[in-house]
C-alpha positions, 0 to 999 in steps of 0.5 A: 372612225369619222362619218366619212369613213363609216360611209365608205365602209357601208358602201363596201358592205353594199357591194358598191366598190366603184366611185366616179368622182369630181370632188371639192373642198366640202368632200375632202374628208370623204376623199381622205376616207377613200384613201384610207379604206381599201376596196373602192376604185376611184375614177376622176371625171373632169366634168360632172356629166362625165361622172354621172354618165359613167355611173349609168354605163357602169350599172347597165353592164355590171348590174349593180350601182356605182357611187358618184362624188359631186361637189355641192349644188353646182356640181350636182347641177352639172351632172343632171342631164346624164342623171336624167338619162340614167333615171329614164334607163332605170339605172341604180346609182348612189350620188354622194353630194357634199354640203357645207357644214351645218352651222355654215349654211346660215351665212349663205356662202357663194356655193350655198344652194338648195341641194335637195331641190336640185336633186329631186327631179332626177332622183328616186330617193333623196336624203340629207344626213344631219349627224356623223352618227347616222351617216352610215345608216343613211348610206345603207338606205341609199344603197338599198334604194339604188339596188331596188329593181329595176334600179333607182337614183339615190342621192345622199347629201353629206354636210362636211361636219357630218363627214369629219365628226366621230361615228360609231362604225359602218352599217349593214345594207339590207338586201333589196326586195326581189322583183315582184311576181306577176299575177296569174290574171296578168299571165292569163291576159297575155296568154289569151292575146297571144293564142287567139289568132289575132295579129299580136306583138310582144313589146319588150323593155328593160330586163326582158331584152336580155338573158333567159327572159329574151330566150323565153320571148324567142320561144313564145314568138316561135310558138305563136308567130307574134312579132317581137319588138323593143322600145326605141331605146334600151338600157342594154339589149342582147342581140346579134346572130343566134339571139332572138330577132327583136326589132327596135321601135323606129324613132321617126313617127311615120316609120313607127306607125308603119311597123305597128299598123297591122298590130291588133294586140300589143302585149307589154312586158317590161315596157311602156305603151309606145308614144312619139319622142316629140309632138309633131303637127298633124301626127299622133302622140300615141303610136298604138294603132286605132283598134289595137288592144294593149295588154300589160303583163308586167312592168319594168319593176316586175319579175320579167324572166318569170313572167315570160317563162310563165307565158311560155309554159301556158302557151306550150312553148317551153320546149320550142326552139327560140327564133334566132337571128341568122348570121349575116356577117362576112369577111367582105367589107363594103368599099367606096363613099360613105353611105348609111347602108355601107356603114351598116354593112361595115359594122355588121361585119366588124363588130367583134363577138361579146362587144358592148356598143354604146349608141349615141350616133343619133341621126346616123345610128338609126340605120345601124340597128337593123343592119347589125341584127346578124352581127356577132353576138353583142350588147347594144346600149342606147341613150334613154333620156334624149339628153345628148352628151351621154355616149362618151361618158357612159362608155367609161362606165361600161369599160370599167364594168367589163374590162375584158370586153371591147366597148364601141362608142358610136357618137355624133360630133355634136353630142360628143362635144358635151362630154368630150372630157371623158376622153381624158378619163379613158386615156388615164384609165387606159380603157379598151374603147373604140370611138367612132365620131360621125362628123357631119359638122352639124346638129344634123338631127335638128336640121331634119327636125326643123322640116319634120315639125313644119318650121320651114327651110332654115335661113341664116340664123337657123343654119348658124344655130344648127351647124358646127362649122366656122371653125370645123371641129378637128376630132383627131386633134381633140382626141390627141390633146386628151391623150387618146390615139386617133385617126381620120377616115373619109371613105368606107375603105379608110374607116375599115382600116381605122376601125380595125386599128381601134379594135386591135388597140388595147386602150382608147382609140378614136376614129373621126369619120367625115360624113 
């Protein structure tokens, strides 16, 4: 058994059985090991940003890490933007990055690079293996790191001679430490804030916005009258009819300040204290209103379900029915010209039960979150790090993680261009994904941001840098070129037809919506 095979078997011992890959020469022994050892599903991405984005989407839905296989420093570098998004989402994954054989590095061949230096900013754990005898043990540590709550990016660098050298066998993977229990004092502080009669908000993040944790939050809100809000973006939030009504903090600073203005106590469970996405002249970076007390009950790494259950118990809310969104979906669909309100109503009516929505609509998508609170129960995943090019790639991973669920990708046309290669992987794997491309022929958010930062009216140079015309992007042709069926919509009526066609299609289907 060589080092590569010992590593593959170690990954399987840690329940890492999916590998998103874009390999090169230095990884060929690892590729061969994936061929020899049964149990790992290998998915090729045509660009490393697809590979790392897919691993992010996989973890968000599966709740366990996938592996990536990347080619040396440049390959890792190509995947860094979506590793940034994954790190902000607190995703767990194991990056296996090939390296030249140890004795070859001294010759500074063209692909030689400081791989550890490239990896560190977007990784929580980095290690280079130096022996085929120790690669299995190093792999076990990488898996353990990736599985450490709430999830970590582990990057293991695999020199070629470490992969082809003789190994002693696979290693066992230690169980990760359980989420840390929240202190009694932190629970007491939260209880004090939620029962003293002041205007309070339970500000939720990470695992607090799904499962039993979310249900406990709904009981606490029903008992105390506190507001429920989540961070602007969530790795995955359970929402829709019958689930607690958790609003997402608005992206726009003025809107965020407006919803926060009356809050006198902000109770953090799994979230950070809110700040603006960017700095704007004359506007605050911190979105907590003056005079509002911030009480941290639990961080994202803590036992959030246990913390919310303890809060509910101390508040006498254990047996209270949780607040729930009322069902607002109906068979009646909006018609006519495209408007954000119309789009919100259409998606509210048409999102199928148990769907997974991957939201990188950026400008248009802000209108959909509130409008779909009463849709059929579904999960909603947001881009977390702001590095566009996430949505199509992450949809690949979500669909691999949950093949029995419909994945819906809401995607801006500018963002989609960053990882359009994901369409090919969707077609090759026949993934059940319906994609809506919001084709406004521009980086529309940046046109808005030019005004928000007080930079004035765009002239010729600015307009050329912010628009996607001359020529316009033909997404129907792009999709078909990658093997994905597609259709065009220019009205709400046409969108309803095309979206239904995608929902009824068993593989990937793309709708280009001309805004």
